[in-house]
Residue, then its C-alpha position, 0 to 999 in steps of 0.5 A: m175759681s176763688f180765693l180766701f185770704i186770710n189777715v191773721n194779726h191779734d197783735v193789733g186791732y182793726e183800728s190799727s194801720e198795722s192791720i191793714p193787709l197791704s200785701l195780700g192786697y197786691v195779690l188780690a188786685v192782680l188776680k182781680t185784674h186777670g179776672w180771678n175772684g177773691v176776697i181778704i177776711d180779717d182775723l184781728r185781736d179785737r175782731p177774731l174770726a169765728l169759725n162758724n163765719l169762716e164756714t159762711w165765707f166757704d159756702r158763699l165763695d166756694p174757694r180753691v185757695i186760702g192764702f195766708t202771709t206768715y209772720q213769726s208772731t202769727m204762726e200758731r194762729i195760722r197753723f191752728l186755722c190750717r188744721y181746722i180747714k183741712s179737717r173739714h175741707r180737704r180739696i182746698r189748697i192752703v197757701l202760706g205767703g210772706p216773708q216767714a214763708m219765703l225763709m222756711p227750709s222746704e224740710a218746713i212743709e214736713d211740720l206743717e202738715d195742713a199747709d200745701a205749699l209755701v211762696r218763694g216767689e213774688g206773691e202777686l204773679v204766683a197767686l196768678a200762676m196758680a190760678e191758671a194752673l188750677d184752672d187748667g186742671l193742674g197740679l201745684e208742681a206746674v207753679d213756678g215759685i213754690t214749695c208744695r207738697c206734690a204727689g207724697r213729695i216735697l219739690d221746689t218748683g224754682p225762684g218764681p217769674e222775674p218780678p216786674d221793674d215798674l210797680d205800676e204794673y200792679a193794680s193799686p188796691y186801695l184804687t180798687n177799693l179792695l181794702n177796708l178802712e173801717g175805723k182807721n184813720t191811718a193808712l199804709l203806703l208802699s211807694s217802693r219795694g226792695c234795698r240795694h243794701a245787703c245787711r245780714f240780719c234782714v229779709t229784704p235783700r233776699s226777697c227783693r233779690g238785690k233790687t229796688r222797683r218803684h211806683s211812679v210819682e202820679r200812682v203814689i199821688e193818685e193814691m195818697e189823695f184817694l186816700a184823703r178824700k177817704g178821711i184817712e189823716r195820717f200816711c205811714f210809707a212802708d218802703p224799706n228806704f223811702t228816700e234811697n232815690r233822693e231825685r224821685t223822692e224830691g219830686l214826689l214830695e214837690e208834687k204832694i205839696r203842688r196838689g194841696i195833700a196836706t195829710p202829714f206822714w210817717c217814714q223810714t230810711r238809712g242814716d246815709l240817705m239823708n241830708k238837711s236839704l232833704l230834711r227841710a223838704l220833707k218837713k215842708a210836705g208834712a213828714d211828722t216822723i222819720a224811722f232810721g234804722l240804727e241796729s246797733g251803736s257798736p262799730g264792731v257788730l255793725e260790720n259783722t252784720n254788713k251793715r256799712m253805716e257812719l254812726e256820726q253821719l246818723r247822729n248828725n241826720i237825727l240832730a237836723a231832724q230834730s231841729l226841724g221838729i220832726e220826731t225821730e225813731l230808731f230801729s235797734i236790734f239786740g242779740l245780733p251775731g257777735e254782740t256782746v253785752e258791752d256792744a248792748r251797753i254801747t247801743m244804749r248810751f248811743v240811743k240815749s245820748l239823742v233822747s235829750c237832743p233839742 
């Protein structure tokens, strides 16, 4: 039995690291290590997926399941592809995963009439359970961790299997050569998943069930060495908080230096998960840019959204990073619950106050 995953992203082109389907790569890597077949194909801004090429893949692979990772910006294109697929291949199961699908109410599948299931649990484990169930001749109702259209009704099958604490249990999509790096000089990496904080505007606390899980330092180093050999010139770590575990972060940075991996990298974190000594270690290991979560410069808005952070601490860490020659970025959100026009102005003033910092 085969899976076909379609990487939809019309916001960027194939040369962008943002077009790397890292999440789908993890899912496919797990499936392949358990003996199942599958491929990932792209549908990108400058390389849109032609329907005749899609049919070629159907003929070549004869997939039982089509999978999409869904985001708000990709939903309309995904709906179009789902409608086309179901118009010609009714027996194929269409499964939507990712943050958009996870947060949809169960009733949403009534409107998504061409989709068969929404993934609620961790994608790797749900996909594996789905492969086993369908191969045994069972229906989607036997798969834990989804909302499905089964026997004419909508069914929630549960939260899904408990994810492993050790992320190394999942095979690497890079080390298994499942991700196409053609034309790319920057690659996405994931050394950890989850966040122990509970900001109300963020999907991560819900998706990770309040836990942070990590890859071993050796696994991350192995991926960096592999990518460097492939000609990748920069890494972008997609961890929600790259520096959450300070001891592990320092160990990773030291090993990167010891192995002679000079490739620079981008990472993101919270202002309260940083200090000057860690900043110096990051700089030494090649961090050229650090993105900090600001969200709002208004203490009232931060309190309303449960973003527990001291703005002065954030400011000091930004200044310290800039003094070391590290570029800094700020994530900000306008229109958060309870935000006023004056709150938005406060945020803008906070950001502007840092633009001209030496």
